[in-house]
C-alpha positions as CSV (number, residue, x, y, z in Angstrom):
1,M,107.1,90.0,150.5
2,K,104.9,93.3,151.9
3,N,107.4,95.7,150.1
4,I,107.8,93.4,146.7
5,K,104.0,93.7,146.6
6,T,104.0,97.8,146.9
7,A,106.8,97.7,144.4
8,K,104.6,95.7,142.0
9,R,101.7,98.0,142.9
10,M,103.5,101.2,142.1
11,M,105.1,100.2,138.8
12,G,101.2,99.5,137.1
13,M,100.6,102.6,138.8
14,V,103.1,104.4,136.7
15,F,102.5,102.1,134.0
16,F,98.5,104.1,133.7
17,L,100.1,107.6,134.4
18,L,102.4,106.9,131.8
19,L,99.5,105.4,129.3
20,G,97.1,108.4,130.1
21,A,99.7,110.6,129.2
22,G,100.6,109.2,125.8
23,I,104.1,108.6,126.6
24,I,103.3,104.9,126.4
25,G,101.8,104.7,122.7
26,F,102.2,101.2,121.8
27,V,98.7,99.8,122.6
28,S,97.3,102.5,120.7
29,T,96.2,100.7,117.5
30,S,95.0,102.2,114.0
31,A,92.5,99.7,114.2
32,N,91.3,101.5,118.0
33,A,91.7,104.7,116.9
34,S,88.3,107.2,115.9
35,V,87.6,107.6,112.0
36,K,86.2,110.8,110.9
37,G,83.7,109.7,108.0
38,Y,84.1,107.0,105.8
39,D,86.2,104.2,107.3
40,P,89.3,103.2,104.6
41,R,90.9,100.6,106.5
42,P,88.4,97.7,106.0
43,L,89.2,98.1,102.2
44,T,93.0,99.2,102.2
45,E,93.9,95.6,104.9
46,E,91.8,93.9,101.5
47,S,94.3,95.5,98.9
48,K,96.9,94.5,101.1
49,A,96.2,91.2,100.9
50,A,95.4,91.3,96.9
51,L,99.3,92.6,96.9
52,K,100.7,89.8,98.7
53,K,99.2,87.7,95.8
54,I,101.5,89.2,93.1
55,N,104.8,87.9,92.3
56,D,105.4,89.9,89.3
57,Y,103.3,91.9,86.5
58,T,103.1,94.5,83.6
59,T,101.8,97.5,83.0
60,I,101.3,100.7,81.6
61,F,102.3,103.4,84.3
62,L,101.0,107.0,83.5
63,K,102.8,109.6,85.7
64,Q,102.7,113.4,86.6
65,E,104.7,115.4,89.0
66,L,104.8,119.1,90.3
67,F,108.7,120.3,90.0
68,G,108.5,123.7,92.3
69,N,105.3,125.6,90.2
70,K,105.4,123.1,87.2
71,M,103.5,120.3,86.5
72,S,105.8,118.1,84.3
73,K,104.0,116.5,81.0
74,V,102.2,112.7,81.5
75,E,104.7,110.5,80.8
76,T,104.1,107.1,79.3
77,I,106.0,104.1,80.9
78,E,106.0,100.8,80.2
79,L,106.4,99.1,83.2
80,K,107.7,95.5,84.4
81,F,107.6,94.2,87.9
82,R,109.2,91.3,90.1
83,N,109.5,90.3,93.2
84,P,111.5,91.3,95.5
85,N,112.3,94.3,93.2
86,D,113.4,94.1,90.0
87,I,112.1,96.8,88.1
88,Y,112.0,98.0,84.3
89,M,110.6,101.2,82.9
90,K,110.8,102.0,78.9
91,W,109.4,105.4,78.3
92,I,106.9,104.8,75.4
93,G,104.7,108.3,75.7
94,D,105.9,112.1,74.1
95,A,107.8,112.5,77.0
96,N,110.8,111.4,77.4
97,K,110.4,109.0,74.7
98,G,112.8,106.6,74.6
99,Q,114.1,106.4,78.1
100,E,114.8,103.4,80.2
101,A,115.4,102.6,83.5
102,I,116.2,98.7,84.7
103,Y,117.2,97.6,88.7
104,R,117.6,94.2,89.9
105,K,117.9,94.0,93.0
106,G,121.0,92.2,94.7
107,F,123.2,93.0,90.9
108,N,125.0,95.3,89.5
109,K,126.1,96.8,93.0
110,N,122.1,97.9,93.4
111,R,122.4,100.6,91.5
112,V,120.0,102.2,88.4
113,K,120.9,101.7,84.9
114,A,119.5,104.3,82.7
115,H,119.8,106.5,80.0
116,K,117.9,109.1,77.8
117,G,115.8,108.9,74.6
118,G,117.0,110.2,71.6
119,L,120.4,111.5,70.9
120,L,121.2,111.1,74.4
121,N,120.7,107.5,74.7
122,L,124.5,107.2,73.9
123,I,124.9,108.5,77.6
124,N,124.3,105.7,80.5
125,V,124.1,106.3,83.8
126,N,124.6,103.8,86.2
127,N,124.4,104.8,89.8
128,E,122.6,104.3,93.3
129,P,119.4,104.8,93.5
130,E,119.2,108.4,95.3
131,D,121.6,109.7,93.0
132,K,120.8,113.7,91.4
133,L,120.9,112.1,87.7
134,V,118.7,109.0,88.6
135,M,116.2,110.7,90.6
136,D,116.5,113.9,87.9
137,G,112.6,114.8,86.7
138,Q,111.5,112.3,90.0
139,H,109.5,112.4,92.8
140,H,110.0,108.7,93.8
141,R,113.4,106.3,93.6
142,I,112.9,103.5,91.3
143,V,112.6,101.2,93.7
144,D,110.2,103.1,95.5
145,A,108.4,102.2,91.9
146,G,105.2,100.4,90.7
147,I,101.3,99.6,92.4
148,G,102.9,98.0,95.7
149,P,105.3,101.2,96.9
150,T,102.4,103.6,95.4
151,S,99.7,101.8,97.3
152,L,101.6,101.3,100.7
153,L,102.4,105.4,101.0
154,V,99.1,106.0,100.5
155,Y,97.7,103.7,103.0
156,R,101.2,104.6,105.8
157,G,99.4,108.1,105.5
158,M,95.6,107.3,105.7
159,L,96.8,105.6,109.0
160,K,99.1,107.8,110.2
161,G,96.0,110.4,109.8
162,I,93.7,108.1,111.5
163,E,96.4,108.0,114.4
164,R,96.9,111.5,114.9
165,N,92.9,112.4,114.2
166,E,94.2,114.5,111.9
167,A,92.2,112.9,108.5
168,S,89.0,113.1,107.6
169,F,87.7,110.5,104.5
170,V,84.7,111.0,102.2
171,N,83.2,107.6,100.0
172,H,82.6,108.9,96.4
173,G,81.4,105.8,95.6
174,T,81.9,103.8,92.4
175,I,82.7,105.2,89.4
176,K,82.7,103.5,85.8
177,E,86.4,104.1,83.5
178,N,87.6,102.1,80.8
179,G,85.2,99.2,81.5
180,K,86.1,98.5,84.7
181,E,84.0,99.6,88.5
182,L,86.6,101.6,90.7
183,L,86.0,102.6,94.1
184,K,86.4,106.4,94.8
185,I,87.7,107.6,98.2
186,E,89.3,110.5,98.9
187,A,91.8,111.4,102.2
188,I,91.9,114.7,103.6
189,Y,94.4,116.2,105.6
190,P,94.6,119.3,107.8
191,E,94.1,122.7,105.7
192,K,97.7,124.0,107.2
193,C,101.1,121.9,106.6
194,E,102.7,122.0,109.9
195,G,105.6,119.2,111.1
196,V,108.7,118.4,113.5
197,T,111.4,121.5,112.9
198,H,114.6,119.5,112.3
199,T,118.1,121.6,113.4
200,V,120.6,119.9,110.7
201,V,123.3,117.8,111.8
202,K,126.9,118.1,109.6
203,G,126.9,115.5,107.1
204,E,122.7,115.2,107.0
205,T,120.7,115.0,104.4
206,L,117.2,115.1,103.0
207,W,117.4,111.5,102.6
208,D,118.8,111.0,106.6
209,L,115.5,112.9,107.3
210,A,113.4,111.3,105.5
211,K,114.3,108.3,107.1
212,K,114.4,109.4,110.4
213,Y,110.9,110.6,110.5
214,D,109.1,108.3,107.9
215,Q,108.4,110.9,105.5
216,D,108.9,111.1,101.6
217,M,112.1,113.0,100.3
218,Y,110.5,114.9,97.9
219,V,107.5,116.0,100.1
220,I,110.3,117.5,102.5
221,L,112.1,119.4,99.7
222,H,108.9,120.4,97.9
223,N,107.5,122.1,101.2
224,N,110.7,124.0,102.3
225,K,111.0,126.3,99.1
226,D,114.5,127.2,100.0
227,I,116.5,124.3,99.6
228,D,117.5,123.1,96.1
229,G,118.5,119.3,96.9
230,P,118.3,116.9,99.3
231,K,122.1,117.3,99.8
232,D,121.4,121.6,99.9
233,I,121.6,121.5,103.2
234,K,123.6,122.2,105.9
235,A,124.9,121.9,110.0
236,G,122.4,124.3,112.2
237,Q,119.7,124.7,109.1
238,K,115.9,124.7,110.0
239,V,113.9,122.2,108.2
240,L,110.1,121.4,108.4
241,V,109.3,118.5,107.9
242,P,105.5,117.8,107.5
243,Y,103.5,115.2,109.7
244,H,101.3,114.4,106.4
245,Y,102.4,113.6,103.1
246,C,99.8,116.1,101.4
247,R,96.4,118.4,102.0
248,R,94.5,115.7,99.6
249,A,94.6,112.4,98.0
250,V,91.9,110.7,95.7
251,T,92.6,106.7,95.7
252,Y,90.4,104.7,92.9
253,T,90.5,101.2,93.5
254,D,89.3,98.9,91.2
255,A,86.5,97.0,93.0
256,K,87.0,93.5,91.2
257,T,91.0,93.3,92.4
258,K,91.0,95.5,95.1
259,L,94.2,97.2,93.7
260,L,94.5,100.2,94.0
261,V,94.9,101.5,90.1
262,K,94.9,105.5,90.0
263,L,95.9,107.8,92.6
264,E,95.7,111.9,92.7
265,I,97.6,113.8,95.6
266,Y,97.4,117.6,95.7
267,D,99.8,119.6,97.9
268,W,98.7,122.1,100.4
269,S,98.3,124.8,97.8
270,N,96.0,122.6,96.3
271,K,97.9,122.5,93.3
272,L,97.7,118.8,91.7
273,Y,100.9,117.4,92.9
274,E,101.0,113.9,92.0
275,Y,99.0,111.9,89.5
276,Y,99.6,108.1,88.8
277,E,98.0,105.6,86.9
278,F,98.2,101.7,86.3
279,K,96.5,100.6,83.3
280,D,96.5,97.1,81.2
281,M,97.6,95.4,83.9
282,K,99.2,91.7,83.8
283,I,99.5,90.2,86.9
284,N,101.9,86.7,87.5
285,V,102.9,86.8,83.2
286,G,106.4,84.7,84.6
287,L,108.7,87.3,83.8
288,T,112.1,86.0,84.1
289,D,115.8,87.1,84.6
290,N,116.0,88.2,80.6
291,D,113.5,91.1,81.2
292,F,115.3,92.6,83.8
293,D,118.7,92.2,82.1
294,P,120.2,95.1,80.2
295,N,121.5,93.0,78.0
296,N,118.4,92.0,76.5
297,E,118.4,92.2,73.1
298,K,114.9,94.3,73.0
299,Y,116.7,96.5,75.7
300,K,118.9,99.9,74.3
301,F,121.4,100.0,77.0
302,K,125.2,100.8,76.0
303,L,127.3,98.6,77.9
């Protein structure tokens, strides 16, 4: 009995030593971590709760992304979404006008059907979301498009910054835009892009590294200038996987709905890296299977 009590005391001492050293980290939650400046967590929790009430929606999605040192034109996209992950997108602005993409979880072998606009609309792509042709001109996969994935990407970055004690937040107050009151919050991360240096194993891609380190694939690609694409790496190569998503993130949250409606992301050169905006959003409108069917007579897919 004495030996059992001694063993228990020793186990308890080991636990607290490991805890103090940070080896056991599960007790350190974001709720207990200190925050520099404004604390964004209550607002993010309200936003997450609002997202859970959404079954489907339509919106006009504006997007602009940085490729190398060149910023793309602003793309205006009609977007339809239905849980769990059905997506239809049609480009209606000047940039890529007429282009369409459709994805329905559990159908078409979980592949994306897409086509360009104009004369190229005769050429249809029917490939996996990570395919090079499908990803052409995109930072994110179609399965990561929309207000839900975009919001959770931002909130995940905020929590990671808080837990690493490497983020500060500024509440810029309420601004009025298009008749709505928006809460403008800025997240600021370290000035220098630092991260894990990963040694590539044979067969790995940047998609594998993104999954392994819980980072976005294009963020890894953007911060490794010697890599041209997600499959352009070989065994033994060193790849920097940034700890954080960006240098700065400016979010605009609808004060009434608590949904993120606009986002500006800046890279470590302080260049605009991503701009996303969700306008004219209509929630829970009762979208049907026909809205996500390439046979829909209003769509221009060549079957």
